[in-house]
C-alpha positions in Angstrom: 89.0 129.4 41.4 89.8 133.2 42.0 86.0 134.0 41.7 84.9 131.7 44.8 88.3 133.0 46.8 88.9 136.5 46.5 84.6 137.7 48.3 86.0 134.7 51.0 89.6 137.1 51.1 87.9 140.3 51.3 85.2 139.1 54.2 88.0 137.9 55.9 89.7 140.8 55.9 86.9 142.7 56.3 84.4 141.4 58.0 86.2 139.9 61.0 90.3 138.3 60.9 90.5 139.7 64.3 93.4 137.5 64.7 95.5 138.1 61.2 94.5 142.0 62.2 96.1 141.7 65.8 99.3 140.5 64.5 100.5 141.2 61.2 99.1 144.9 59.0 96.8 144.4 56.7 95.5 146.9 54.0 92.7 146.2 51.5 93.1 149.2 48.6 92.2 149.2 45.4 91.9 150.9 41.7 88.4 152.0 40.1 88.6 153.6 36.6 86.0 153.5 34.9 85.7 155.6 30.9 83.7 155.9 28.1 85.4 155.5 25.3 85.1 157.0 21.3 87.8 154.8 19.4 87.6 156.0 15.0 88.3 153.9 13.8 88.5 150.3 16.4 88.7 147.7 12.8 90.7 147.3 9.4 87.4 147.8 7.5 87.0 151.4 8.9 84.8 150.7 11.4 83.8 153.2 14.8 82.6 152.4 18.5 81.7 154.1 21.7 81.3 151.9 24.8 82.6 151.3 28.5 85.5 150.9 29.9 87.5 149.8 32.9 90.9 150.0 32.7 93.2 147.7 35.0 90.3 148.1 38.5 91.7 146.0 40.7 91.5 145.3 44.9 93.8 143.5 46.3 95.6 142.9 49.8 99.2 143.9 50.8 100.9 143.7 54.4 103.7 143.4 56.9 104.7 141.7 59.7 107.7 143.1 62.3 109.7 140.4 62.7 112.3 141.9 65.1 116.2 143.6 64.8 114.4 145.6 61.5 113.3 142.3 59.6 109.7 142.7 58.1 107.7 139.8 56.1 105.9 141.4 53.1 102.9 140.4 51.4 100.6 141.6 48.2 98.2 140.3 46.8 96.4 141.9 43.0 93.6 141.0 41.0 92.0 142.6 38.5 88.9 142.8 37.3 86.6 144.4 34.8 83.3 146.1 36.9 81.8 145.9 32.8 82.4 142.9 31.7 81.6 140.2 34.0 82.0 137.0 32.9 84.8 137.5 30.7 85.8 137.0 27.0 87.5 133.7 24.7 90.7 134.6 26.1 89.9 135.8 29.6 86.8 133.7 30.4 87.1 134.4 34.1 87.2 138.1 33.7 89.3 138.1 37.1 93.1 137.9 36.4 96.2 138.0 38.8 98.3 141.2 38.7 101.6 142.1 41.5 101.2 138.6 43.3 104.1 138.0 45.7 106.3 137.3 49.4 109.3 138.5 51.2 112.1 140.1 53.4 112.4 143.8 53.6 115.1 145.0 56.2 118.1 147.4 56.2 119.9 145.7 53.1 116.4 146.9 51.1 113.7 144.6 49.8 113.6 141.2 47.8 110.4 139.1 47.3 108.9 136.0 44.8 106.4 135.3 42.4 104.8 137.7 39.8 106.3 141.8 40.2 106.5 144.4 37.6 109.9 144.5 36.0 112.5 147.8 36.5 111.6 149.0 32.8 107.5 149.2 33.3 108.1 150.3 36.8 110.1 153.3 35.3 107.5 154.2 32.8 104.9 154.1 34.8 106.2 157.1 36.6 106.0 159.1 33.8 102.5 158.6 33.3 99.9 161.2 33.9 97.0 159.1 32.6 98.7 156.0 34.0 95.8 152.9 34.3 93.2 155.2 32.5 92.8 154.5 28.7 94.4 157.1 27.8 97.9 155.2 29.7 100.6 156.0 27.1 101.3 152.3 26.6 98.0 152.0 25.4 98.5 154.8 22.8 102.3 153.9 21.2 103.7 157.0 23.8 105.3 154.1 25.5 106.7 150.7 23.9 104.9 147.2 24.7 107.3 146.3 26.7 104.8 148.2 29.8 102.5 146.2 29.3 101.5 142.2 29.4 102.8 139.4 32.1 104.5 136.3 31.8 108.2 135.6 31.3 109.3 137.4 28.4 109.6 141.4 27.0 106.4 141.5 29.4 106.0 143.9 31.9 104.9 142.1 34.6 106.9 138.7 34.9 106.0 135.5 36.6 107.9 133.2 38.1 110.6 135.7 39.2 112.4 137.6 41.7 112.7 141.0 42.9 115.0 143.1 44.8 115.0 147.3 45.1 118.3 148.5 47.4 117.6 150.8 49.8 118.0 155.0 48.8 121.6 156.1 49.7 121.6 159.6 48.9 118.9 160.0 46.3 120.4 156.5 44.5 118.9 153.2 44.1 118.4 149.4 42.0 116.6 147.2 41.7 116.7 144.2 39.0 114.6 141.0 39.3 115.1 137.3 37.5 112.9 135.2 36.5 112.8 131.2 36.2 112.0 129.6 32.8 108.9 127.2 33.8 108.1 125.9 30.6 111.6 124.4 28.7 109.2 123.3 26.2 107.1 125.7 25.4 107.5 128.9 23.6 106.6 131.8 26.0 103.6 132.3 23.3 102.8 129.1 24.4 103.3 127.4 20.9 105.7 123.8 21.2 109.9 123.7 21.0 110.7 122.0 17.5 111.5 117.9 18.5 115.1 118.3 20.9 114.9 121.7 21.0 114.2 123.2 25.5 113.5 126.9 26.1 116.5 127.2 28.6 116.4 131.4 28.6 116.1 133.4 32.2 114.4 136.5 31.5 116.0 139.2 33.7 115.6 143.4 33.8 117.8 146.0 35.5 117.4 149.3 36.7 118.3 153.0 38.3 117.6 156.0 39.3 117.9 159.2 40.6 115.3 160.9 43.0 115.5 163.9 45.0 113.2 166.6 45.5 111.6 167.5 41.7 113.9 165.2 39.6 114.0 161.9 38.0 116.3 160.0 36.3 117.1 156.6 34.9 118.1 153.6 33.5 116.5 150.1 32.3 117.8 147.8 30.5 116.0 144.6 29.6 116.7 141.4 28.3 115.3 137.5 27.2 118.7 136.0 28.1 117.6 134.2 24.8 121.0 134.9 22.8 120.8 137.3 19.3 118.0 139.8 19.2 116.8 139.7 22.2 116.7 143.2 24.7 115.9 146.4 24.7 117.7 149.5 26.6 115.5 153.0 27.8 117.1 156.2 29.4 114.1 159.1 30.9 113.6 161.3 33.4 111.1 163.8 34.9 111.7 167.4 35.9 108.9 169.1 38.5 109.3 172.8 39.4 106.3 175.0 41.1 103.0 174.3 39.0 105.3 172.1 36.1 107.1 169.1 35.3 108.6 167.6 32.3 108.9 164.2 31.5 110.6 162.2 28.6 112.0 159.4 27.8 114.1 157.4 24.9 114.1 153.3 24.4 116.3 151.3 22.3 115.1 148.5 20.6 117.5 145.0 21.0 115.1 143.0 19.1 112.6 142.9 22.4 110.0 145.4 21.6 110.2 144.4 18.1 109.4 141.1 19.3 107.0 142.1 20.9 105.2 143.6 18.3 105.7 140.9 16.2 108.3 141.4 14.1 110.6 138.9 12.6 113.2 138.4 10.5 113.3 133.8 9.7 113.8 130.8 11.2 117.6 130.3 12.3 118.9 126.3 12.5 117.2 124.9 15.9 113.8 126.0 14.7 113.4 129.8 16.7 112.5 132.8 15.5 115.0 135.6 14.8 113.7 139.0 15.8 114.0 142.4 13.7 115.5 144.9 16.2 115.7 149.0 16.2 111.9 149.8 16.6 113.1 152.6 18.3 111.0 154.6 20.9 110.9 157.5 22.3 108.4 160.7 23.8 108.3 163.6 25.4 105.4 165.7 27.3 105.1 168.4 30.0 102.1 169.2 32.9 100.7 171.9 34.2 98.3 172.4 37.7 96.6 175.2 38.2 94.7 174.3 42.1 93.1 170.9 41.0 93.0 171.1 37.9 95.8 169.3 35.6 96.5 169.8 31.7 99.6 167.3 30.7 100.1 166.5 27.2 102.6 163.8 25.9 103.8 163.2 22.3 105.8 160.1 21.0 106.6 158.5 17.9 108.1 154.9 16.8 110.7 153.8 14.6 110.3 150.5 12.3 111.7 147.3 12.6 115.4 146.6 10.3 115.1 144.0 7.9 111.0 143.9 7.4 108.4 144.8 4.6 106.5 146.2 7.2 105.7 150.3 7.4 104.7 150.1 11.1 106.2 153.8 12.1 103.8 155.4 13.7 103.3 159.4 15.7 100.7 159.3 18.7 100.3 163.0 20.5 97.3 162.8 23.0 96.3 165.7 26.2 93.9 165.7 28.5 92.4 167.5 31.7 91.7 166.4 35.0 89.8 167.9 37.2 91.2 166.4 41.0 87.4 166.4 43.4 90.0 164.4 46.2 93.0 163.2 47.0 91.1 159.3 45.7 88.9 160.7 43.5 89.3 163.0 39.9 87.8 163.0 36.3 89.3 163.2 33.3 88.0 164.2 29.6 90.9 163.4 26.5 91.8 163.4 23.4 94.7 160.7 21.8 95.4 160.3 18.1 98.2 157.8 16.4 99.6 158.1 13.0 100.8 155.6 11.2 103.0 156.5 8.5 102.1 153.5 6.1 100.6 155.2 3.1 97.1 154.1 2.7 96.5 153.4 6.5 93.8 155.9 9.0 94.7 157.5 11.8 93.5 156.8 14.8 91.4 159.3 17.1 90.6 158.6 20.7 87.5 160.6 22.5 87.4 159.6 26.2 85.3 161.4 29.8 86.1 159.0 32.6 86.2 158.6 36.3 89.3 157.3 38.9 89.1 156.8 42.3 91.4 154.9 44.5 91.2 153.4 47.6 
């Protein structure tokens, strides 16, 4: 259905849609990222692989309608695809998935939207990553946690069945939050049925605040599954830029949600729920230097083991990437990533990549 719908929408917007264009402001936008990368090892047996990657490539539509008295209707429909794998795979047979999809209102009060959207936790992490939405993005190599990835109702970077509010800015300060309604109380978020007589009745939420002024950004975020027990995480971070230099960093404190995203559990409670471990804290630091159309940036991250588990999953991860901007919308990059597990006998993972990105 989506495969048929998407070309139709593109055709209406680009080839016709005169009535719609006259009554609303509609923008077609997109993100294309192509890279070739060698990952060594890519399997537990030690095999390496060189392949093409299309990291969160997408096309979408966004717009607004002036309703008068300072009020606007706003919307966004964003679709992700893989230009190297048009038929998808067993986990994603259509090769087209939804990204942010929402409808809402904006005015002097700020804006409120309903649908599927990024959490405040994920959004602030993206602001720190110069390689966001490339194969070297920090959330994919352990420099930022898994809470910046995925989509769903529990512990995901993009939250379904939700509303989001963003306040106006007051002298550089802004607050925002997301709130999610549980859409299926007979299943856990991973799709497994709840035990007999037990219903999952959680309403996950995230809270965020930031201060931004010139080259300074400071933020704090909290996210919870609302399950009770070990089910949350919080972080603080920021970025400072001056002339051609910038430095950035964040600290993530795991109250169980990061451990959950890593698959850490310590047992089952009386109702049959898996009990999360906690303590898988993570911190990162990085910086960048720009000269003309060229930028070099690097970052280092370190993740702790979860408490009370038999796993030894702590690690250190670092990367260095060079970027050349052909224009404001088109750039090329090359980089190296190293992930060093703490566990004895586990090999480092090395990633070498060269890529190109275009935004429209």
